[in-house]
C-alpha positions in Angstrom: -1.7 -33.5 -12.9 -1.2 -33.9 -9.1 2.5 -33.0 -9.1 2.0 -29.3 -10.2 5.0 -27.1 -9.3 6.6 -23.9 -10.4 8.7 -25.9 -12.9 5.4 -26.9 -14.6 5.0 -23.2 -15.5 8.2 -23.2 -17.5 7.2 -26.3 -19.3 3.7 -25.3 -20.4 3.5 -21.4 -20.4 4.8 -18.8 -22.8 7.8 -17.2 -20.9 6.5 -13.6 -20.7 6.0 -13.9 -16.9 8.4 -14.9 -14.2 6.1 -15.9 -11.3 7.2 -16.5 -7.8 8.1 -20.0 -6.7 5.2 -20.1 -4.3 1.9 -21.2 -5.8 -1.2 -19.8 -4.0 -3.9 -22.4 -3.6 -6.7 -20.9 -1.6 -7.6 -17.7 0.1 -10.0 -16.2 2.7 -10.2 -12.5 3.4 -6.6 -11.2 3.4 -5.1 -14.6 4.1 -3.6 -17.0 1.5 -2.3 -20.5 1.7 0.2 -22.0 -0.8 0.3 -25.6 -2.1 2.5 -26.5 0.8 -0.1 -25.1 3.3 2.0 -22.1 4.4 0.0 -19.0 5.4 0.6 -15.5 4.0 -1.0 -12.1 4.5 -2.0 -10.6 1.1 -1.1 -6.9 0.9 -0.8 -7.1 -2.9 -4.5 -7.7 -3.6 -3.9 -9.3 -7.0 -2.5 -5.9 -8.0 -5.4 -3.9 -6.6 -8.1 -6.3 -7.8 -9.2 -8.3 -4.7 -10.9 -5.3 -3.1 -13.0 -7.5 -0.8 -10.2 -10.0 -0.2 -10.4 -13.7 -1.3 -13.7 -15.6 -1.6 -15.9 -12.9 0.0 -19.3 -14.6 0.8 -21.2 -11.9 -1.1 -19.2 -12.6 -4.2 -19.3 -16.4 -3.9 -23.1 -16.3 -3.5 -23.6 -13.9 -6.4 -21.5 -16.1 -8.7 -23.2 -19.3 -7.5 -26.7 -17.8 -8.0 -25.9 -16.5 -11.5 -24.2 -19.7 -12.5 -27.5 -21.5 -12.1 -29.3 -19.0 -14.4 -27.3 -17.7 -17.4 -23.6 -17.6 -18.3 -23.4 -16.1 -21.8 -25.6 -14.8 -24.5 -23.4 -12.5 -26.7 -24.4 -8.9 -27.5 -27.1 -9.9 -29.9 -29.1 -9.7 -26.6 -28.7 -7.7 -23.4 -29.1 -9.2 -19.9 -30.4 -8.1 -16.5 -27.1 -8.2 -14.5 -25.4 -5.9 -17.1 -28.3 -3.4 -17.0 -28.4 -3.4 -13.2 -24.7 -2.8 -12.9 -24.7 -0.1 -15.5 -27.5 1.7 -13.7 -25.6 1.5 -10.4 -22.5 3.0 -12.0 -24.5 5.8 -13.6 -26.4 6.6 -10.4 -23.1 7.0 -8.4 -20.9 8.8 -10.9 -20.9 11.5 -13.6 -21.6 8.9 -16.2 -24.7 8.6 -18.4 -23.7 5.7 -20.5 -21.6 2.5 -19.9 -19.7 0.1 -22.1 -18.6 -3.3 -20.6 -15.4 -5.2 -21.6 -13.3 -7.9 -19.9 -10.3 -5.9 -18.6 -8.7 -2.6 -18.0 -6.8 -2.7 -21.2 -10.0 -3.3 -23.1 -11.8 -0.5 -21.3 -9.0 1.9 -22.2 -9.0 0.6 -25.8 -12.7 1.5 -26.0 -12.0 4.9 -24.4 -9.2 5.8 -26.8 -11.2 4.7 -29.8 -14.2 6.6 -28.7 -12.2 9.8 -28.1 -10.8 9.6 -31.7 -14.3 8.8 -33.1 -16.0 11.7 -31.2 -13.3 14.2 -32.4 -13.7 13.0 -36.0 -17.5 13.2 -35.9 -17.5 16.7 -34.3 -14.3 18.4 -35.5 -13.0 16.5 -38.5 -10.0 14.3 -39.5 -7.2 16.6 -38.3 -8.2 16.3 -34.6 -6.8 13.0 -33.8 -3.8 13.4 -31.4 -3.8 11.8 -28.0 -1.6 13.3 -25.2 -0.6 11.1 -22.3 2.0 11.1 -19.6 5.4 9.5 -19.2 5.4 6.5 -16.8 1.7 6.1 -17.4 0.2 2.6 -17.8 -3.0 1.9 -19.7 -2.9 -1.7 -20.7 -1.0 -4.1 -23.0 -2.8 -3.9 -26.3 -0.7 -2.2 -29.0 -2.8 0.9 -28.8 -3.0 1.1 -25.0 0.7 0.3 -24.5 1.6 3.1 -27.0 -0.5 5.6 -25.0 1.2 4.4 -21.8 4.5 6.3 -21.6 6.9 3.5 -20.8 9.3 2.5 -23.6 10.1 -0.9 -21.9 6.6 -2.1 -22.8 6.7 -0.9 -26.4 10.2 -2.0 -27.4 10.2 -4.7 -30.1 6.6 -4.1 -31.1 7.2 -1.2 -33.6 5.8 0.3 -35.7 3.5 1.7 -33.0 0.2 3.5 -33.6 0.8 7.2 -34.4 -0.8 10.4 -33.2 0.3 9.9 -29.6 2.5 12.4 -27.6 3.8 12.2 -24.1 4.7 14.8 -21.5 5.8 14.8 -17.9 3.1 14.0 -15.3 2.2 16.7 -12.9 3.8 19.4 -15.1 1.2 21.7 -16.5 3.7 23.8 -18.5 4.8 20.7 -20.4 1.2 20.0 -21.4 0.6 23.6 -22.4 3.5 23.4 -24.9 2.1 20.3 -26.6 -1.7 20.6 -26.5 -3.3 22.1 -29.6 -6.5 22.1 -31.6 -5.3 18.8 -33.1 -5.6 17.2 -29.7 -8.6 14.9 -29.4 -7.9 13.7 -25.8 -5.7 14.0 -22.8 -5.4 10.6 -21.0 -4.3 10.5 -17.4 -4.4 8.5 -14.2 -5.7 10.7 -11.4 -3.0 9.0 -9.3 -0.1 7.3 -11.2 0.0 3.6 -10.2 2.7 1.7 -12.1 4.7 5.0 -12.4 5.4 5.0 -8.7 2.2 5.9 -6.8 2.4 9.6 -7.7 -0.4 11.9 -6.4 -0.7 15.0 -8.6 -1.3 18.5 -7.4 -4.9 19.7 -7.5 -3.8 22.7 -9.6 -2.4 20.3 -12.2 -5.6 18.2 -12.4 -7.7 21.4 -12.7 -5.3 22.8 -15.2 -5.5 19.7 -17.4 -9.3 20.0 -17.4 -9.1 23.7 -18.3 -6.7 23.1 -21.2 -8.9 20.3 -22.5 -11.9 22.6 -22.5 -10.0 25.4 -24.2 -8.9 23.0 -27.0 -12.2 21.0 -27.3 -10.3 17.9 -26.2 -11.8 15.1 -24.1 -10.3 14.4 -20.7 -10.0 10.6 -20.2 -9.3 9.3 -16.7 -7.8 5.8 -16.4 -9.2 4.7 -13.0 -8.5 1.0 -13.6 -6.3 0.9 -10.5 -7.7 3.9 -8.5 -11.4 3.2 -8.9 -13.9 1.3 -6.8 -13.0 2.6 -3.4 -9.3 2.1 -3.6 -8.5 5.7 -2.6 -11.3 6.2 -0.1 -13.8 7.6 -2.6 -15.8 5.4 -5.1 -13.5 6.9 -7.9 -10.4 9.0 -7.4 -11.7 11.9 -9.5 -14.1 12.5 -6.6 -11.2 13.8 -4.6 -10.8 16.7 -7.1 -13.0 19.4 -8.5 -12.6 17.9 -11.9 -15.0 15.6 -13.8 -13.6 13.6 -16.8 -15.5 13.0 -20.1 -14.5 9.3 -20.2 -13.5 7.1 -17.3 -12.2 3.5 -17.4 -12.8 1.1 -14.6 -11.7 -2.6 -14.0 -9.5 -4.4 -11.5 -11.5 -4.0 -8.2 -14.8 -3.6 -10.2 -15.1 -7.4 -10.4 -13.2 -8.1 -7.1 -11.4 -10.9 -8.9 -13.8 -11.7 -11.7 -12.5 -10.3 -15.0 -14.6 -7.3 -16.0 -13.9 -3.8 -17.3 -16.1 -0.8 -17.9 -15.9 2.5 -19.8 -18.1 5.3 -18.4 -19.0 8.4 -20.4 -21.6 11.1 -21.1 -24.6 10.9 -23.5 -22.9 13.6 -25.7 -19.7 11.6 -26.2 -21.3 8.1 -26.3 -23.3 9.1 -29.4 -20.2 8.5 -31.5 -20.3 4.8 -30.8 -23.2 4.0 -33.1 -24.2 0.4 -33.8 -21.3 -1.6 -35.1 -18.5 0.8 -34.2 -17.1 -1.2 -31.3 -17.8 -4.5 -29.5 -16.7 -7.3 -27.2 -18.0 -10.9 -27.3 -17.8 -11.4 -23.6 -18.3 -7.7 -22.6 -21.4 -7.4 -20.3 -21.3 -11.1 -19.6 -24.0 -12.0 -17.0 -21.6 -13.8 -14.6 -19.1 -10.9 -14.5 -21.8 -8.3 -14.1 -23.6 -10.2 -11.4 -20.4 -10.5 -9.3 -19.4 -6.8 -10.0 -22.9 -5.6 -9.0 -22.5 -7.3 -5.6 -18.9 -5.9 -5.2 -20.3 -2.5 -6.0 -23.0 -2.8 -3.3 -20.4 -3.8 -0.7 -17.8 -1.1 -1.5 -20.1 1.9 -2.2 -21.0 2.4 1.5 -19.8 5.1 3.9 -18.5 2.3 6.3 -16.2 0.8 3.7 -15.0 4.0 2.1 -14.4 5.7 5.4 -12.7 2.5 6.6 -10.2 2.8 3.7 -9.2 6.3 4.9 -8.7 5.0 8.4 -6.6 2.0 7.2 -4.4 4.4 5.2 -3.5 6.3 8.4 -2.7 3.0 10.2 -0.6 1.7 7.3 1.3 5.0 7.0 2.0 5.2 10.8 3.3 1.6 10.8 5.5 2.1 7.7 7.0 5.3 9.3 7.7 3.2 12.4 9.6 0.7 10.2 11.4 3.5 8.5 12.5 5.1 11.9 14.2 1.8 12.7 15.7 0.9 9.4 16.0 4.2 7.4 15.1 2.7 4.0 12.2 4.9 2.7 12.4 8.5 1.5 8.7 8.9 1.4 5.4 7.2 2.1 2.8 8.3 -0.4 -0.5 7.4 -2.1 -4.1 7.6 -1.2 -6.4 5.2 0.7 -5.2 1.7 0.2 -2.9 2.4 -2.8 0.3 3.0 -0.9 3.8 3.6 -2.1 6.9 3.4 0.1 9.7 5.0 -2.0 13.1 3.7 -1.4 15.8 6.2 -0.4 19.2 6.7 -2.1 20.8 3.8 -0.3 18.4 1.2 -1.7 17.7 2.4 -5.3 16.7 -0.3 -7.7 16.2 -2.9 -4.9 12.4 -3.0 -4.6 12.3 -6.6 -5.8 14.7 -7.6 -3.0 12.3 -6.2 -0.4 9.4 -7.9 -2.2 11.1 -11.3 -2.2 12.3 -11.0 1.4 8.8 -10.0 2.6 7.3 -13.0 0.7 9.7 -15.3 2.5 8.5 -13.8 5.8 4.9 -14.5 5.0 3.4 -11.5 3.3 2.7 -10.3 -0.3 3.6 -6.8 -1.5 4.1 -5.3 -4.9 6.5 -3.0 -6.7 5.7 0.2 -8.6 9.0 0.4 -10.6 12.4 -0.6 -9.2 12.4 2.0 -6.4 8.9 1.9 -4.9 7.2 -0.8 -2.7 3.5 -0.9 -3.4 0.7 -2.1 -1.2 -2.9 -2.5 -2.5 -4.6 -4.8 0.0 -8.2 -5.7 0.5 -10.3 -2.7 1.4 -11.6 -4.8 4.3 -8.2 -5.9 5.7 -8.5 -6.3 9.5 -6.2 -4.6 12.0 -4.8 -8.1 12.9 -4.1 -9.0 9.3 -2.6 -5.6 8.7 -0.3 -5.9 11.7 0.7 -9.5 10.7 1.5 -8.3 7.2 3.4 -5.3 8.2 5.4 -7.3 10.8 6.4 -9.7 7.9 7.4 -6.6 5.9 9.5 -5.4 8.8 11.3 -8.7 9.0 11.9 -8.6 5.3 13.2 -5.0 5.5 15.5 -6.1 8.3 17.0 -8.8 6.1 17.6 -6.5 3.1 19.0 -3.7 5.2 21.3 -6.0 7.2 
């Protein structure tokens, strides 16, 4: 099939996506080239996945090396890369036990199942309610999409799993009204991603932890998007005084190779006895070998401090663009998860800005219809950043004109 085009997608793929006309063919660092040979700066990072950019030599070498040894064994056996990666995660976080899956959705599915099982084991059948937040996003399985508080993703798939309630994010009073001794877990992103790049108040995060403790409920942090250096710390919970009981990680964990992980404590992990949960590919040697190398590169002061520095540069340049074109009401986020919220004049037009920027040679994302989202490589260079933001500025100029 030498004549592959965007039209091929419509012929062969289920129509649940509507991808861009441009088809990326190869990448290096934060640069991408499409099938026509046109160059782009990638500030989307595969939706916060390509934390080391494209084809980072350390990842390529880890994959090649493991590919010569062992690809798959199933969970009838364990394997060295999985154990090494689990140990690294445990050494650098609150966690004492790890479960590997293939994606963020699967890591969250495991987290929510574990929360229910732990509550049943320790407190009985009645304690089964999960509380989550409106505009949250936790995956696309029926369970995870039901916990995520966005009706547009659950419409048409009813009846949905029960025992799930939603309250407003960053509103402690709303949570106080709903939480009870029937609550088995509160599920939250430490920074809402799809919901608009919303950074909560420290008092809110601490208050959620306190309410969980008061009602013997587990606190589950979905760090699929915020984890692995994205915010300038290894995990975003490290910006707070709060430690979760369960944490999900994926996206940047594999740097582009599909892998997910659920991290938890010994006490909670005990409920996943043999046979209670599983994943055929979870803990696969290829994925774990790559993720282990990604972890080594990211979990260094140089890279994590560099993320904080890059945030300031991005913010300053976005403010500069805004001074000229007056299109953003706020630049928000942490590290290299950045949201530029559109002001009243441009409500609902995030896609227009995204398309115009692509035409000018850079990839950005949306977080809902009113927020431009950037989640570039944690290693994006100053030159690549300037090139990408110059393309964004040209795109903005076109939309504003």
